C-alpha positions in Angstrom: -77.6 98.7 92.6 -78.9 97.3 89.1 -77.8 99.3 86.1 -80.8 98.8 83.7 -78.7 100.3 80.5 -75.3 98.7 81.4 -73.9 95.2 81.0 -72.0 94.4 84.0 -69.9 91.6 85.4 -68.7 91.0 89.0 -66.7 88.3 90.5 -67.9 87.5 94.0 -65.4 84.4 94.3 -62.7 82.7 92.5 -60.4 85.7 91.5 -57.0 85.7 93.4 -57.6 82.2 94.3 -58.3 78.7 92.6 -61.8 77.9 94.3 -65.0 79.3 95.6 -66.4 80.4 92.3 -69.3 82.7 92.1 -69.8 85.3 89.1 -72.8 87.6 88.6 -73.8 89.4 85.6 -76.3 92.4 85.5 -78.6 93.7 82.8 -81.8 95.4 82.5 -82.2 95.5 86.3 -81.7 91.6 86.6 -79.0 89.6 87.7 -77.6 86.1 86.6 -75.2 84.1 88.8 -72.9 81.4 87.3 -71.7 78.8 89.8 -71.6 78.6 93.6 -68.7 76.5 94.7 -66.4 76.2 97.7 -62.9 76.4 98.8 -61.3 73.9 101.1 -60.0 75.4 104.4 -56.4 74.3 105.7 -55.7 73.4 109.2 -52.8 76.0 109.5 -54.8 78.9 108.8 -58.2 77.8 109.4 -58.3 75.1 112.2 -61.4 73.2 112.2 -63.2 75.0 109.1 -64.4 72.3 106.9 -65.5 74.6 103.9 -65.0 78.2 102.9 -68.1 79.8 100.7 -68.3 83.2 98.9 -70.1 85.7 101.0 -73.7 86.2 99.1 -75.0 89.3 101.2 -75.2 91.2 97.7 -77.3 88.7 96.0 -79.5 88.0 99.2 -80.5 91.8 98.9 -81.1 91.4 95.2 -82.7 88.0 95.2 -85.7 89.4 93.6 -83.7 90.3 90.6 -82.0 87.3 90.5 -83.1 85.3 87.5 -81.2 82.0 88.1 -78.0 80.3 88.7 -76.3 78.5 85.9 -73.7 75.8 86.5 -70.9 75.2 84.1 -70.2 71.7 85.8 -70.1 69.8 88.8 -66.7 70.2 90.7 -67.0 71.2 94.1 -65.3 74.5 93.5 -68.2 75.4 91.2 -71.3 73.9 93.0 -70.2 72.7 96.4 -71.9 75.8 98.4 -75.4 75.4 96.8 -76.8 73.2 99.5 -75.6 75.7 102.2 -76.4 79.0 100.5 -79.4 78.3 98.1 -81.9 78.9 101.0 -80.5 82.4 101.3 -81.3 82.9 97.5 -84.1 80.4 96.6 -83.5 81.2 92.8 -84.0 78.7 90.0 -80.8 76.6 89.2 -80.0 75.2 85.6 -77.7 72.5 84.7 -77.0 69.8 82.2 -78.0 66.1 83.1 -75.1 64.9 84.9 -74.3 67.9 87.0 -78.0 68.0 88.1 -77.8 64.1 88.8 -74.5 64.5 90.6 -76.2 67.3 92.8 -79.2 65.2 93.6 -76.9 62.4 94.7 -74.9 65.0 96.9 -78.1 66.2 98.4 -79.3 62.7 99.3 -76.2 62.1 101.2 -76.6 65.2 103.5 -78.4 65.2 106.7 -82.0 66.9 105.9 -81.0 69.0 103.0 -83.2 71.7 101.5 -85.3 70.7 98.6 -83.6 72.2 95.8 -85.2 72.0 92.4 -82.7 71.9 89.3 -83.9 72.4 85.8 -82.0 70.3 83.4 -80.7 72.0 80.0 -79.5 69.7 77.3 -75.8 69.7 76.6 -75.3 72.4 73.9 -78.8 73.7 74.7 -80.1 77.3 75.0 -82.5 79.1 77.4 -83.7 82.5 78.1 -83.6 84.0 81.5 -84.8 87.5 81.8 -82.6 89.5 79.6 -80.1 86.7 79.0 -80.1 84.4 76.0 -77.9 81.6 77.6 -75.9 79.0 75.4 -74.2 76.1 76.9 -71.1 75.3 74.8 -69.3 71.9 75.5 -65.8 72.0 76.3 -63.5 69.1 77.5 -62.6 69.2 81.0 -62.0 66.5 83.8 -65.7 65.8 84.6 -68.5 65.1 82.0 -70.7 67.7 80.7 -68.5 70.8 81.3 -69.6 73.8 79.5 -68.7 77.2 78.6 -71.4 79.8 78.9 -72.2 82.4 76.0 -74.2 85.1 77.2 -76.0 86.7 74.1 -77.3 90.3 75.0 -78.3 93.4 72.9 -75.0 94.9 74.4 -72.8 92.0 73.1 -71.9 88.5 73.6 -69.8 87.4 76.7 -68.1 83.8 76.9 -67.6 82.7 80.3 -65.3 79.9 79.7 -65.7 78.0 83.0 -63.1 75.2 83.4 -62.0 73.9 80.2 -59.2 72.4 77.9 -58.6 71.3 74.2 -58.4 67.7 74.2 -59.3 66.1 71.0 -59.6 62.5 72.6 -61.3 62.9 75.8 -62.5 59.6 76.6 -66.1 60.7 77.8 -68.1 63.2 76.1 -67.0 65.5 73.0 -64.1 67.8 72.5 -64.2 71.3 73.2 -66.7 72.9 70.7 -64.0 74.8 68.3 -66.8 74.9 65.4 -69.1 76.7 67.7 -66.5 79.1 69.3 -65.2 80.2 65.8 -68.7 80.9 64.9 -69.0 83.1 68.1 -65.9 84.9 67.1 -67.2 85.5 63.7 -70.3 87.1 65.0 -68.2 89.1 67.4 -67.4 88.8 71.1 -67.6 91.4 73.4 -65.4 89.7 76.2 -63.9 86.5 77.5 -64.1 85.8 81.5 -61.4 83.0 81.2 -59.9 80.1 83.1 -56.3 81.2 84.3 -55.3 78.1 86.2 -52.6 77.1 83.9 -51.5 80.1 82.3 -48.0 80.0 83.7 -47.6 76.5 82.0 -46.1 76.4 78.2 -47.4 73.9 75.8 -50.7 71.9 76.0 -52.3 69.7 78.5 -51.9 66.1 77.6 -55.0 63.9 76.6 -57.1 61.7 78.7 -56.4 58.9 76.2 -52.7 59.2 76.9 -53.2 58.9 80.7 -55.6 55.6 79.9 -52.6 54.0 77.9 -50.1 54.5 80.7 -52.7 53.2 83.3 -53.1 50.0 81.0 -49.4 49.4 80.8 -48.8 49.7 84.7 -51.6 47.6 85.7 -50.8 45.1 83.4 -47.1 44.9 84.6 -48.1 44.8 88.3 -47.4 41.8 90.1 -49.3 42.0 93.2 -52.7 44.1 94.2 -53.1 47.5 92.6 -54.6 50.5 94.2 -55.4 53.7 92.2 -56.4 56.9 93.7 -57.8 59.7 91.7 -60.6 62.5 92.0 -64.0 60.6 92.1 -65.5 63.1 89.7 -63.2 62.4 86.9 -65.2 59.9 85.3 -63.1 59.5 82.2 -60.2 58.4 84.8 -62.6 55.9 86.4 -63.3 54.4 82.9 -59.7 54.4 82.1 -59.0 52.4 85.1 -61.8 50.1 84.5 -60.5 49.4 81.2 -57.0 48.9 82.3 -58.4 46.4 84.9 -60.4 44.6 82.0 -57.3 44.3 79.9 -55.3 42.8 82.7 -57.8 40.3 83.7 -58.8 42.2 87.1 -62.0 43.3 89.0 -62.5 46.8 90.1 -63.3 47.2 93.7 -64.8 50.7 94.8 -63.5 52.1 98.1 -65.0 55.3 99.4 -68.5 56.5 99.4 -67.7 59.4 97.0 -66.3 57.1 94.5 -69.5 55.0 94.9 -71.7 58.1 94.5 -70.1 59.4 91.4 -70.1 55.9 89.7 -73.7 55.5 90.5 -74.6 58.6 88.6 -72.2 58.1 85.7 -73.9 54.6 85.1 -77.4 56.1 85.3 -76.1 58.8 82.6 -74.5 56.1 80.5 -70.9 57.0 80.8 -69.8 53.7 82.0 -71.6 51.6 79.3 -70.1 48.4 78.3 -68.1 48.0 81.6 -69.0 45.1 83.9 -70.2 46.2 87.3 -67.8 47.3 90.1 -67.6 45.5 93.3 -68.1 47.0 96.5 -65.2 46.9 99.1 -66.4 43.8 100.7 -65.3 41.7 97.7 -62.0 43.0 98.0 -60.4 40.2 100.0 -62.0 37.3 98.0 -59.9 38.1 94.8 -56.2 36.9 94.5 -53.7 39.8 94.5 -53.2 39.8 90.6 -56.9 39.7 90.1 -58.1 43.0 91.8 -58.0 47.0 91.3 -59.1 49.0 94.3 -60.5 52.3 93.0 -59.9 54.7 96.2 -60.9 57.9 97.5 -58.1 60.0 99.1 -55.7 61.4 96.3 -55.4 64.9 98.3 -54.5 63.1 101.5 -57.9 63.6 103.3 -57.5 61.9 106.8 -60.7 59.9 106.9 -60.7 58.9 103.0 -59.9 55.4 102.0 -56.4 55.5 101.0 -55.4 57.1 104.3 -56.8 54.6 106.2 -55.2 51.7 103.9 -51.7 53.5 104.4 -52.1 53.4 108.2 -53.7 49.8 108.0 -56.7 51.2 109.6 -59.2 50.1 106.8 -61.8 47.3 107.9 -61.8 45.5 104.4 -58.8 46.7 102.3 -55.0 46.1 103.1 -52.1 46.3 101.0 -48.8 44.4 101.3 -45.2 44.5 100.4 -44.9 44.4 96.5 -48.4 45.8 95.9 -48.6 48.9 93.8 -50.5 52.5 94.4 -51.1 54.8 91.7 -51.9 58.4 92.4 -53.6 59.4 89.0 -54.0 62.8 90.4 -52.3 66.3 91.1 -51.7 67.3 94.5 -53.6 70.7 95.2 -51.4 73.3 96.8 -51.7 73.1 100.5 -52.2 69.3 100.6 -48.6 68.3 100.1 -48.0 67.3 103.7 -51.1 65.3 103.8 -50.3 63.5 100.6 -46.5 63.1 101.6 -47.5 61.5 105.0 -49.4 58.7 103.0 -46.9 58.1 100.4 -44.2 57.8 103.0 -46.4 55.5 105.0 -46.9 53.4 102.0 -43.2 53.2 101.1 -42.3 52.3 104.4 -44.5 49.2 104.1 -42.6 48.1 100.8 -45.3 49.3 98.5 -44.4 50.7 95.3 -45.7 54.2 94.6 -46.3 55.7 91.3 -47.2 59.6 90.8 -47.3 61.9 87.9 -43.6 62.3 88.9 -42.9 58.7 87.5 -45.3 58.3 84.6 -48.0 60.1 82.5 -50.7 59.0 85.1 -52.5 62.5 85.4 -53.1 65.5 83.0 -55.0 68.7 83.9 -58.3 69.4 82.9 -57.3 73.3 82.5 -55.7 74.8 79.5 -52.0 75.6 79.0 -50.7 78.7 77.1 -51.0 77.1 73.8 -54.6 76.3 74.3 -55.2 79.6 75.4 -53.9 81.1 72.4 -56.1 79.0 70.3 -59.2 80.1 72.4 -58.3 83.7 72.0 -57.7 83.0 68.1 -61.2 81.6 67.8 -63.2 83.9 69.8 -61.1 87.2 69.3 -62.7 89.2 72.0 -62.6 92.9 72.6 -61.8 92.4 76.0 -60.4 89.5 78.1 -60.7 89.4 82.0 -58.7 86.4 83.6 -60.2 84.6 86.3 -60.0 81.3 88.2 -56.6 81.8 89.5 -54.2 83.4 91.9 -52.6 86.5 91.2 -49.7 85.2 89.0 -52.0 83.2 87.0 -54.2 86.1 86.3 -51.3 88.3 85.4 -49.7 85.7 82.8 -53.1 85.2 81.5 -53.7 88.9 80.7 -50.0 89.4 79.5 -50.4 86.5 77.0 -53.6 87.8 75.7 -52.3 91.3 74.9 -49.7 89.4 73.0 -52.2 87.5 71.0 -53.7 91.1 69.9 -56.6 91.2 72.3 -57.1 95.1 72.6 -58.1 95.3 76.3 -57.3 93.3 79.4 -58.4 93.9 83.0 -57.4 92.3 86.1 -60.1 92.5 88.8 -60.5 91.4 92.5 -63.4 89.9 94.0 -66.2 92.4 94.6 -65.3 94.5 91.5 -68.3 95.7 89.5 -67.3 96.0 85.8 -68.9 97.9 83.1 -68.8 95.5 80.0 -70.8 97.7 77.6 -71.6 100.3 76.5 -68.5 102.2 76.2 -65.0 101.2 77.5 -65.0 98.7 80.2 -64.2 99.8 83.5 -64.8 99.1 87.3 -67.6 101.4 88.3 -68.4 100.2 91.9 -67.6 97.8 94.5 -69.8 95.1 95.7 -70.0 93.3 99.3 -67.9 90.4 98.9 -65.8 88.0 101.3 -65.9 84.7 102.6 -68.2 82.4 104.9 -66.8 79.7 106.8 -68.8 76.2 107.4 -67.8 75.2 110.8 -69.4 71.7 111.5 -73.2 72.5 111.0 -73.0 76.2 111.5 -72.3 79.0 108.8 -70.1 81.7 110.0 -68.8 85.0 108.4 -65.4 86.1 108.2 -65.5 88.3 111.5 -66.3 85.1 113.4 -64.9 85.3 116.8 -64.8 81.5 116.9 -62.6 81.2 113.7 -60.0 83.9 114.9 -59.9 82.5 118.3 -59.4 79.0 117.3 -56.5 80.1 115.2 -54.7 81.8 118.2 -55.7 78.8 120.3 -54.0 76.6 117.7 -50.7 78.8 118.2 -50.3 79.5 121.7 -53.0 77.6 123.6 -54.8 79.2 126.5 -54.5 79.6 130.4 -57.9 79.3 132.4 -57.8 80.9 136.0 -60.7 80.5 138.3 -61.1 82.5 141.7 -63.4 82.6 144.5 -63.2 85.7 146.4 -65.1 87.5 149.0 -67.0 91.2 148.3 -63.9 92.6 149.8 -61.7 90.8 147.2 -59.8 88.3 149.7 -59.1 84.8 148.4 -61.8 82.3 149.7 -59.7 79.5 148.5 -56.7 78.5 146.3 -56.9 79.8 142.6 -57.8 77.1 140.1 -55.3 77.2 137.2 -55.5 75.2 134.0 -53.1 75.4 131.0 -54.1 74.1 127.6 -51.5 73.9 125.0 -48.8 75.3 127.0 -45.4 73.7 128.0 -45.7 71.8 131.4 -42.2 73.4 132.4 -40.1 76.5 131.7 -36.5 76.9 130.8 -35.7 76.5 134.5 -37.5 73.3 134.7 -40.3 75.0 137.2 -43.8 73.7 136.5 -45.7 76.2 134.7 -49.0 75.8 136.4 -46.9 76.5 139.8 -45.4 79.7 138.3 -48.9 81.1 137.2 -50.5 80.1 140.5 -47.9 82.2 142.3 -48.4 85.1 140.1 -52.4 85.1 140.4 -52.0 85.0 144.3 -49.5 87.6 144.3 -51.4 89.9 142.1 -54.8 89.3 144.0 -53.2 90.1 147.3 -51.4 93.3 146.3 -54.2 94.9 144.4 -55.3 98.3 145.8 -58.6 97.9 147.7 -60.6 99.7 144.9 -59.7 97.1 142.2 -60.2 94.2 144.7 -63.7 95.2 145.3 -64.3 95.4 141.3 -64.3 91.8 139.8 -64.0 92.9 136.4 -60.7 95.1 137.3 -59.3 92.3 139.3 -59.8 89.8 136.4 -58.3 92.3 134.0 -55.2 92.5 136.5 -54.7 88.9 136.6 -55.2 88.3 133.0 -52.5 90.7 132.0 -50.1 89.4 134.5 -50.6 85.9 133.3 -50.1 86.8 129.6 -47.1 88.8 130.5 -45.5 86.2 132.7 -46.0 83.3 130.0 -44.6 85.6 127.3 -41.5 86.1 129.2 -41.2 82.5 130.0 -42.2 80.9 126.8 -42.0 83.7 124.2 -45.6 83.5 123.0 -48.7 85.6 123.7 -51.2 83.0 124.8 -54.9 83.5 125.5 -56.1 83.8 129.1 -59.6 83.8 130.4 -60.1 84.4 134.2 -63.4 83.7 135.9 -64.2 85.3 139.3 -66.8 84.0 141.7 -67.9 86.7 144.4 -69.1 85.0 147.6 -70.8 86.6 150.8 -68.3 87.3 153.6 
């Protein structure tokens, strides 16, 4: 599958969606992977599924040729699948200090995680892995130490942007390294593999410094307690909240394990230097209402996160009252609107003032808008641009913008497409195995898992269970046992559904031909079909039905 004389690229996740990022590059018989992330399942389409991950079958087969996994940054959609999938690959991992430290802390919080070594690379550093000369170029984003990856090869240089934006005042870390990106452009860049998340939004993403100023103003003006929820990994935002609290004479209390973990790593890496230690939730009740800011997990409506428990008055240590303020310093990820709305409505009902990004500049995206994309293209001047990290509309708009900026060639690809970048014209030359894997509790399932598809059907139309004890001739020994799960108790006529199904089962069994009566499988299938058909007539939905037959000696 490796093509020794060609430089190739394939997304195995992260195209056509935002999340589950995994990109691979091939050269001289070797492969390099960049990022290995997750996508969060939703209860409507994937009930009970915790995480969705890229299928790594191809890399498993090629693991002897896999020179390493390089991380652009430590967001879950870029590194959240490593603990589960690394044992299938067992390749070296390379990341900068903060990403490595956050990954170590993540492993420490898991039950019996595998021992996964990570080699730390300095920010802005350069390493050689097989035929790849890999350069980490600092970029601004909503987590410390985000990097674009420049792959220098004999066949040309490729810029894999990762997640980025242009923020001249990012609070933490350096701005996007315009100087180095311009130097790359001057030397010649074969292709950009680029972030498309905000390709539909005009203008520029505001700066984290502007958000910090707004937060300070809001916290100073608040009369009672203040709770702020944001992405725990956004250390610049955590720092901004802490500085706002300090300016208002308030103490910061951390509420939520993810927040505590990130803060510990951020302090170890020096990103919270100069700020007083944060308190844990035990201290919350000891401060007067005007002297505390609670920094909470749960900005996406997670049911067991701190804010959801506070909103339902279920948190053991933290409460809010009428006149207090909650600031959502975050963007609601598509799919989470209902869960977030439930929390907001719960807070408003209690008389708590809720402030979101609709009310004030309390959040900015970590991804580039259209003017920033134009800047990147003008600095780097690639011969080819392949949009990634976006849904179909984002990819289309990014490619369209690139063509308008004079990029000679754009390509929209799908997960699994193997693209020849050089030599010659770029083209899709093969299709690699790709797909999704599901984290279901402690178990990894592939996308064809019966458990996942059946659970979806169960969530929609319930299940009927029928148990029969019959003689060897197929005569009923006792009454059938019928149990209906997730099915209405009564039909439109007011008849009890279990009674209706019971009568159907008895009628079917008693009127079966003798040959089918003696065949338990045939009997079970006849009963199953009759029950499903009857329930569909009475309810309008095709439920699942399981029939168990026990044959007993005459």
